[in-house]
VOGU-3710 file (C-alpha; in Angstrom, 3 decimals, decimal comma):
1> mgdlieirwh> -20,402/-3,008/-7,268  -20,436/-6,445/-5,262  -16,731/-7,079/-5,542  -15,474/-3,477/-4,936  -12,572/-3,386/-2,885  -11,352/0,157/-1,091  -7,971/0,871/0,353  -6,870/3,636/2,344  -3,214/4,741/2,424  -1,285/6,251/5,396
11> grggqgakta> 1,917/7,653/4,864  4,181/11,078/5,480  4,954/13,285/2,373  7,918/12,094/0,776  7,416/8,438/1,274  5,546/7,992/-1,975  2,032/6,520/-0,303  0,486/8,648/-3,359  2,972/7,346/-5,691  2,148/3,620/-4,725
21> sllladaafn> -1,625/4,051/-4,622  -1,505/5,455/-8,561  0,887/2,393/-9,375  -1,753/0,120/-7,785  -4,602/1,352/-9,611  -2,653/0,946/-13,000  -1,548/-2,571/-12,504  -5,156/-3,198/-11,517  -6,309/-1,551/-14,652  -3,988/-3,175/-16,881
31> tgkyiqgfpe> -5,441/-6,635/-15,501  -8,616/-5,345/-16,364  -10,254/-3,817/-13,628  -12,146/-0,360/-13,187  -10,034/1,797/-11,107  -9,520/5,124/-8,944  -6,388/6,127/-7,376  -6,299/9,669/-5,582  -4,715/11,675/-2,980  -6,311/13,731/-0,478
41> ygpermgapi> -4,918/16,733/-0,360  -3,960/19,237/2,215  -1,083/21,346/3,522  1,255/18,910/2,273  4,800/19,074/2,986  7,636/16,879/3,663  7,049/14,736/6,433  3,575/15,712/7,287  0,732/13,072/7,434  -0,866/12,453/4,032
51> taynrisscp> -4,111/9,888/2,630  -4,231/8,447/-0,378  -7,024/5,915/-1,634  -7,622/3,463/-4,233  -10,876/1,745/-5,346  -10,727/-1,503/-7,559  -13,730/-3,781/-8,998  -14,430/-5,754/-11,987  -17,429/-3,347/-12,598  -17,557/0,540/-13,569
61> itvhsniytp> -17,364/2,643/-10,075  -19,824/5,189/-9,637  -18,824/6,219/-6,471  -16,674/9,524/-6,170  -15,733/10,514/-2,614  -13,396/9,606/0,151  -13,186/5,936/1,443  -15,151/5,783/4,644  -15,298/2,108/5,359  -12,144/0,661/3,723
71> dyvvvvddtl> -11,466/-2,795/2,980  -7,323/-2,599/3,590  -5,812/0,181/5,124  -1,745/0,906/4,390  0,393/2,384/7,288  3,717/3,570/5,306  5,171/5,035/8,721  4,221/3,552/11,925  4,945/6,785/13,836  1,616/7,573/12,616
81> lesvnvtagl> -0,377/4,865/14,878  -0,169/7,273/17,852  -1,245/10,376/15,907  -3,738/9,321/13,345  -6,725/6,719/13,760  -5,630/4,582/10,857  -8,485/2,061/11,667  -11,240/4,209/11,400  -14,167/2,526/9,503  -11,768/-0,273/8,813
91> kkegaiiint> -13,647/-3,410/8,107  -12,862/-6,248/10,418  -13,116/-8,477/7,943  -10,463/-6,593/5,884  -6,877/-6,114/7,367  -4,408/-3,548/8,048  -0,689/-3,721/6,655  1,796/-1,658/8,869  5,691/-1,109/7,610  7,103/-1,698/11,343
101> tkdsnylknv> 9,132/-3,778/13,642  6,993/-3,126/16,428  5,775/-6,373/18,517  2,553/-7,794/18,335  1,117/-6,558/21,694  2,044/-2,989/20,788  0,512/-3,078/17,709  -2,913/-4,342/19,141  -2,658/-2,024/21,828  -2,121/1,173/19,696
111> lrdyegsiyt> -4,976/-0,134/17,154  -7,533/0,205/19,923  -9,154/-3,243/20,298  -9,267/-3,288/15,919  -10,656/-7,054/15,822  -9,531/-7,844/11,921  -6,317/-8,929/10,467  -2,898/-7,038/11,086  0,028/-7,479/8,665  3,364/-6,473/9,369
121> idarkvsmea> 6,328/-6,248/7,051  10,073/-4,025/7,605  9,786/-2,091/4,688  13,243/-0,545/5,544  15,188/-4,006/5,582  13,486/-4,991/2,031  14,253/-1,688/0,581  17,675/-1,435/1,916  18,430/-5,094/0,938  17,021/-4,771/-2,485
131> lgqyfpntpm> 17,699/-0,825/-3,030  20,350/0,348/-0,775  18,237/3,066/0,023  14,855/3,725/2,333  12,039/3,743/-0,075  8,962/2,222/1,634  6,265/2,498/-0,946  7,688/-0,320/-3,070  7,482/-2,839/-0,455  3,979/-1,686/0,642
141> laavvkvsni> 2,415/-1,817/-2,784  3,670/-5,353/-3,092  2,542/-6,145/0,725  -0,948/-4,745/-0,144  -1,211/-6,859/-3,294  -0,333/-10,122/-1,430  -2,727/-9,392/1,237  -5,665/-8,341/-0,693  -5,082/-10,765/-3,763  -6,493/-8,017/-6,038
151> mseeefmqdm> -4,368/-9,905/-8,978  -2,388/-12,567/-8,768  1,344/-12,215/-8,056  2,319/-13,253/-11,396  0,318/-10,790/-13,320  1,453/-7,984/-10,608  5,046/-8,422/-11,204  4,802/-8,593/-14,743  2,806/-5,053/-14,927  5,095/-3,672/-12,511
161> vgsfkhkfak> 8,281/-4,365/-15,009  6,072/-2,349/-17,270  5,402/0,485/-14,873  9,041/0,332/-13,734  10,447/0,354/-17,608  8,309/3,489/-18,041  8,340/5,534/-14,562  12,306/4,967/-14,613  13,247/5,674/-18,207  15,925/7,612/-17,618
171> kpeviagnmk> 17,164/5,690/-14,829  17,042/1,829/-15,862  19,490/1,039/-13,418  17,049/1,208/-10,535  14,675/-1,420/-12,439  15,970/-4,352/-10,925  16,171/-3,321/-7,540  12,767/-1,995/-7,482  11,486/-5,659/-8,795  13,960/-7,390/-5,885
181> alelamkevk> 11,952/-4,931/-3,631  8,360/-6,498/-4,847  9,616/-9,899/-4,918  11,267/-9,738/-1,348  8,106/-7,965/-0,169  5,934/-10,737/-1,152  8,090/-13,268/1,029  8,307/-10,909/4,135  4,811/-9,748/4,503  3,685/-11,674/7,580
191> ki> 0,078/-11,785/9,529  0,639/-11,422/13,429
//
């Protein structure tokens, strides 16, 4: 499992972090990777902090536990930065991807001296522009693919068309907006 990539997602119930982790797992699987995508269950309720995970590899994955030393961390809600140690175990060769409009000084301070790469995206802006509503999980999904290079952008976008057609079979009018959100997010994610 030399090329194993581990990702930890932090969000709040109802923001779609679990759904995004499962969509990422499906997309990676469809490009020939071995995958795991799973949430950590606790007393979930709308707005409560949640954690989800991904493991992606070109070899079979034999580990079946939570992820304690992730390569990437995705923070869907920046209010968690002050209440959850989102960088716990995060490899400094990896990166953290945060949905935020906060400035770099604030982020570097609140991340408790994390030495790795920090990426930001305003998922609210992307979501509102593409979908007319706030759904942060779609932009965050694209951002983690862009930063991690798990698969090519072309493979990812092609797979997501099929995923969205299946997921939104009864609401096909939302497919174009979700695809636009992915495209915008790929352009908007920035390293600080």
